[in-house]
C-alpha positions as CSV (number, residue, x, y, z in Angstrom):
1,M,-9.9,6.3,17.2
2,D,-6.8,7.2,17.7
3,Q,-3.8,5.4,16.3
4,M,0.1,5.9,17.3
5,A,2.3,5.5,15.2
6,R,4.6,2.0,16.1
7,Q,7.9,1.1,15.3
8,T,8.4,-1.6,12.8
9,T,11.1,-4.4,13.2
10,F,12.1,-6.5,9.9
11,Y,13.2,-9.8,10.8
12,V,16.2,-11.2,8.6
13,D,15.2,-14.4,6.9
14,A,16.3,-16.4,4.1
15,A,14.8,-14.2,1.6
16,A,16.6,-11.2,2.9
17,L,19.7,-12.8,3.5
18,A,19.3,-13.8,-0.3
19,I,19.0,-10.2,-1.4
20,V,22.0,-8.9,1.1
21,A,24.2,-11.8,-1.0
22,A,22.8,-10.9,-4.4
23,R,24.4,-7.4,-3.6
24,D,28.0,-8.3,-2.3
25,G,27.9,-11.7,-1.3
26,E,28.1,-11.2,2.7
27,T,25.4,-12.6,4.8
28,A,27.6,-13.1,8.0
29,S,26.5,-11.4,11.1
30,T,28.9,-8.5,10.2
31,G,26.2,-7.4,7.8
32,R,24.1,-5.9,10.4
33,R,27.1,-4.3,12.3
34,N,27.8,-2.4,9.2
35,G,24.7,-1.6,8.4
36,K,23.9,-3.8,5.1
37,R,20.7,-5.1,6.2
38,S,19.9,-1.8,7.3
39,L,20.7,-0.3,3.6
40,V,18.9,-3.3,1.8
41,F,15.6,-2.9,3.9
42,R,15.8,1.1,3.4
43,E,16.3,0.4,-0.5
44,L,13.3,-2.0,-0.4
45,L,10.6,0.4,1.4
46,R,12.0,3.2,-0.9
47,R,11.4,0.8,-4.2
48,Y,8.0,-0.2,-2.6
49,D,7.2,3.4,-2.1
50,I,7.9,4.2,-5.8
51,V,5.7,1.1,-6.7
52,C,2.8,2.6,-4.4
53,R,3.2,6.1,-5.9
54,R,3.6,5.2,-9.6
55,D,1.3,2.4,-9.8
56,V,-2.0,3.5,-8.2
57,P,-5.0,2.5,-10.8
58,E,-7.0,5.2,-12.3
59,L,-10.7,4.7,-11.5
60,G,-13.7,6.9,-11.4
61,A,-15.3,8.4,-8.7
62,A,-18.0,5.8,-8.1
63,D,-15.2,3.2,-7.9
64,W,-13.2,5.2,-5.6
65,A,-16.7,5.8,-3.6
66,T,-17.0,1.8,-3.2
67,L,-13.6,0.9,-2.4
68,L,-12.2,3.2,0.0
69,P,-14.9,2.6,2.5
70,V,-13.6,-0.8,2.9
71,G,-10.4,0.3,4.3
72,E,-12.2,1.7,7.6
73,S,-12.3,-2.0,8.7
74,W,-8.6,-2.1,7.9
75,V,-7.9,0.2,10.7
76,G,-6.1,-1.2,13.8
77,K,-6.0,-4.6,12.2
78,T,-2.5,-6.8,12.9
79,D,-3.2,-9.1,9.8
80,I,-2.1,-7.1,6.9
81,N,-1.9,-9.7,4.5
82,S,-2.8,-8.2,1.1
83,D,-4.6,-10.9,-0.7
84,L,-7.3,-10.9,2.0
85,R,-7.3,-7.2,1.9
86,M,-7.9,-7.4,-2.0
87,A,-10.5,-9.8,-1.4
88,S,-12.6,-7.8,0.6
89,L,-12.1,-4.7,-2.2
90,F,-13.5,-7.7,-4.7
91,T,-16.5,-8.4,-1.9
92,A,-17.1,-4.8,-2.1
93,A,-17.3,-4.6,-5.8
94,A,-19.2,-7.6,-6.6
95,A,-22.2,-6.1,-7.7
96,N,-20.3,-3.8,-10.0
97,E,-19.5,-6.2,-12.8
98,R,-17.1,-3.6,-14.6
99,L,-15.2,-2.5,-11.5
100,L,-15.2,-6.1,-10.3
101,K,-13.6,-6.9,-13.9
102,R,-11.0,-3.9,-13.3
103,L,-10.1,-5.2,-10.1
104,G,-9.2,-8.6,-11.5
105,E,-6.9,-6.7,-14.4
106,L,-4.9,-5.1,-11.9
107,A,-1.4,-5.7,-12.6
108,A,0.5,-6.8,-9.1
109,G,2.0,-3.3,-8.5
110,E,-1.5,-1.6,-9.1
111,R,-2.7,-3.9,-6.5
112,V,-0.2,-3.3,-4.1
113,A,-0.5,0.6,-4.8
114,L,-4.5,0.4,-4.3
115,I,-4.2,-1.3,-0.9
116,D,-1.7,1.2,0.0
117,L,-3.4,4.3,-0.8
118,I,-6.3,3.0,0.8
119,E,-4.5,2.0,3.9
120,R,-3.0,5.5,3.8
121,Y,-6.2,7.4,3.4
122,W,-7.6,5.8,6.6
123,V,-4.6,6.2,8.7
124,A,-4.6,10.1,7.8
125,K,-8.4,10.4,8.4
126,T,-8.2,8.3,11.7
127,R,-5.6,10.8,12.9
128,G,-6.9,13.9,11.5
129,A,-4.0,14.7,9.2
130,T,-4.3,15.6,5.5
131,L,-5.7,12.8,3.2
132,P,-3.9,11.5,0.4
133,E,-5.2,12.6,-3.0
134,V,-6.9,9.9,-4.6
135,P,-6.4,10.0,-8.3
136,G,-9.1,12.2,-10.0
137,Q,-9.8,14.0,-7.0
138,S,-8.0,17.1,-8.2
139,E,-9.9,17.2,-11.6
140,R,-13.3,16.8,-10.1
141,R,-12.5,20.0,-7.6
142,K,-11.4,22.0,-10.9
143,A,-14.5,20.9,-12.5
144,A,-16.4,22.0,-9.3
145,R,-14.9,25.5,-9.3
146,R,-15.8,26.2,-12.9
């Protein structure tokens, strides 16, 4: 399965205009001409990236072995609803009461980070790129070398 990078277009809705307005009060069309909307979207993506890299929940190797395979079914899907993706993780964890409880206790940022890491993992795997490090992998590798 070869996935090509796709260009993403952001449509400016009332919520995005409110973000721009909260910063400098401008919501007129000149915001686009001056690049203010682009700046807001770049900043939102930067913040999202910070959350995704900082808030990945610490899970055991067995937990990752249960959750990572779920993301394979997400590759190439256009529906990226995080609630549906989280539901698929809950379904995968249904037989493991401890993991199910842990998933239920995740904060919003941790859920987003978990989904993002699984998505990045499968995109990298599909493209034959370097896989993102799953928390705990480096410790397992160090222990295996000893």
